[in-house]
C-alpha distance (Angstrom), angle and dihedral (degrees) to the residues before:
residue distance angle dihedral
M1 . . .
I2 3.84 . .
Y3 3.85 117.2 .
L4 3.75 132.0 -171.4
V5 3.81 130.2 -144.2
S6 3.76 133.0 159.8
D7 3.75 142.9 179.0
T8 3.79 97.5 18.6
H9 3.84 88.0 164.5
F10 3.77 95.3 -169.7
F11 3.84 111.6 -165.3
H12 3.80 92.7 19.7
Q13 3.76 100.9 132.2
A14 3.82 93.4 170.9
L15 3.84 89.3 72.3
V16 3.80 88.0 61.2
D17 3.78 95.0 39.7
R18 3.83 90.9 53.8
N19 3.81 92.2 46.3
F20 3.81 92.9 -115.2
R21 3.83 90.2 123.5
P22 3.80 136.8 19.2
N23 3.76 119.9 -102.6
E24 3.80 94.2 -107.1
F25 3.81 98.1 47.9
E26 3.78 94.7 118.6
K27 3.83 94.1 53.6
K28 3.80 91.1 44.3
T29 3.83 92.3 48.7
F30 3.76 93.1 47.9
K31 3.80 93.5 46.2
N32 3.79 89.8 53.5
L33 3.81 94.1 45.4
S34 3.82 90.5 48.7
K35 3.82 89.6 64.7
L36 3.79 90.3 70.6
T37 3.84 115.1 102.0
E38 3.78 134.1 -142.6
K39 3.81 88.2 -96.0
D40 3.83 91.6 60.6
V41 3.80 130.5 87.6
L42 3.81 119.6 -146.4
I43 3.80 117.2 -157.4
H44 3.75 107.8 -160.8
L45 3.81 111.6 -163.6
G46 3.77 94.4 -153.5
D47 3.78 146.8 -89.2
I48 3.78 97.6 89.3
C49 3.79 96.4 172.5
M50 3.77 142.2 -11.4
S51 3.78 99.2 -137.4
K52 3.78 140.5 -13.0
D53 3.81 91.9 57.3
Q54 3.78 96.1 177.1
L55 3.82 93.5 46.3
A56 3.82 91.7 45.6
H57 3.79 91.5 52.3
D58 3.82 94.9 43.2
T59 3.81 90.4 48.0
Y60 3.79 104.7 35.5
I61 3.79 111.8 15.3
K62 3.82 111.2 35.1
P63 3.84 94.6 51.2
L64 3.81 92.1 59.0
K65 3.83 111.9 106.2
C66 3.82 96.3 -153.7
K67 3.79 128.8 89.0
K68 3.82 107.8 -91.7
W69 3.77 124.8 -147.6
L70 3.79 118.4 -175.3
V71 3.75 125.2 -156.3
R72 3.80 99.0 -168.0
G73 3.76 118.6 -121.4
N74 3.76 133.4 -156.3
H75 3.84 91.0 -86.8
D76 3.82 96.8 47.3
H77 3.80 100.3 96.1
K78 3.77 103.8 158.6
S79 3.80 122.9 101.1
N80 3.78 121.3 -91.2
S81 3.80 89.1 -112.5
W82 3.82 90.5 53.5
Y83 3.82 90.5 55.2
L84 3.82 92.0 45.0
N85 3.82 88.5 52.5
N86 3.78 91.4 49.1
G87 3.80 103.8 55.7
W88 3.78 107.8 -66.6
D89 3.83 121.2 120.9
F90 3.80 95.9 -165.4
V91 3.82 131.7 18.3
C92 3.82 130.2 -173.6
H93 3.81 143.3 138.3
K94 3.82 92.6 -117.4
F95 3.77 137.8 -18.7
S96 3.76 137.1 -170.2
D97 3.78 135.4 -156.0
T98 3.79 142.3 139.5
Y99 3.78 117.0 -84.8
F100 3.81 125.2 169.5
G101 3.78 91.4 -8.6
K102 3.83 94.9 -52.9
Y103 3.77 126.9 109.2
I104 3.79 101.5 -136.0
V105 3.80 134.9 -170.5
F106 3.80 111.8 -154.3
S107 3.79 114.5 -156.5
H108 3.76 142.0 146.4
K109 3.77 97.8 -124.9
P110 3.81 120.7 33.7
R111 3.82 112.1 -88.6
Q112 3.78 130.8 -150.9
I113 3.78 105.6 -104.3
G114 3.76 132.8 -161.2
D115 3.77 131.4 -140.2
K116 3.80 94.1 -83.8
I117 3.83 93.8 60.8
D118 3.83 115.1 87.1
L119 3.81 96.3 -171.9
N120 3.81 142.5 6.0
I121 3.78 107.2 -155.3
H122 3.82 109.0 -164.4
G123 3.81 144.0 157.2
H124 3.83 127.5 -157.4
F125 3.81 100.9 98.2
H126 3.85 97.4 70.1
N127 3.76 106.9 -171.5
S128 3.77 99.2 -72.1
E129 3.75 138.9 91.8
H130 3.84 94.7 -111.7
R131 3.85 91.3 98.6
W132 3.79 96.7 47.9
R133 3.79 90.8 101.5
E134 3.81 93.1 69.7
P135 3.82 100.8 88.5
E136 3.82 93.8 164.7
L137 3.80 88.8 62.0
L138 3.78 96.3 39.5
A139 3.81 89.9 53.2
R140 3.84 88.4 61.7
L141 3.77 95.8 58.2
T142 3.82 116.1 112.3
E143 3.75 135.3 156.8
R144 3.83 87.7 -83.4
H145 3.83 92.5 62.2
K146 3.80 115.5 91.0
L147 3.74 120.1 -169.6
F148 3.80 119.0 -149.0
A149 3.81 105.9 -151.5
L150 3.85 112.8 -176.1
E151 3.81 89.1 -158.3
E152 3.83 89.5 63.4
T153 3.82 95.0 51.2
N154 3.81 95.9 55.7
Y155 3.83 87.4 -107.3
Q156 3.77 92.8 -61.1
P157 3.74 130.9 129.1
V158 3.81 112.6 -115.2
L159 3.81 126.8 -141.9
L160 3.78 109.2 -107.4
D161 3.80 94.1 -128.9
T162 3.84 90.6 49.5
F163 3.81 89.9 49.2
I164 3.81 90.3 52.8
K165 3.80 98.4 40.4
K166 3.78 99.8 41.7
Q167 3.74 91.2 47.6
Y168 3.77 96.5 -127.2
D169 3.77 96.9 -174.2
Y170 3.71 122.6 151.9
S171 3.78 93.6 166.3
Q172 3.84 96.0 69.4
T173 3.76 95.3 59.0
D174 3.81 90.8 39.8
C175 3.78 92.8 40.5
K176 3.75 91.6 66.9
I177 3.80 90.5 46.9
Y178 3.83 92.1 45.9
K179 3.80 94.3 48.7
N180 3.81 91.2 49.5
T181 3.82 94.4 46.9
K182 3.77 115.0 105.0
L183 3.77 107.6 -132.3
């Protein structure tokens, strides 16, 4: 099984302080990720933690039994080899392949996509207004961009095929709001 997660932001107290996430989001996220088995693959769409990289990986990443693929986010500043030595099986800035009949680009931030791409599954925007001031990214959003927002999944990873079929897509509602917001 292939699961998605994004923007875990371990050790990011400001998310709690600003009421973007509940106080126990780290424990809840880890508990849910811990349910994945050695037969599963976890695609993490970036922004693992905000500080304490080694502690975050020792506490939350290395103990996971699943295969772990990291699509680096804007807060993932270590080298690829550092991540590979700290629990990840694959590390990149973006990747694409065909899954469930869809040619998909996986990235942290939304990417411009051409006609041959069916979907761009990305993170970065969460489900809050704190990213509204990125008009160059917001301008890219189309009906083929799908935002994975951990806040909207009750801090659980979601099966890739479920994410595609059930049309989890928080960017389309928000996209209209974002594009109509005066910055």
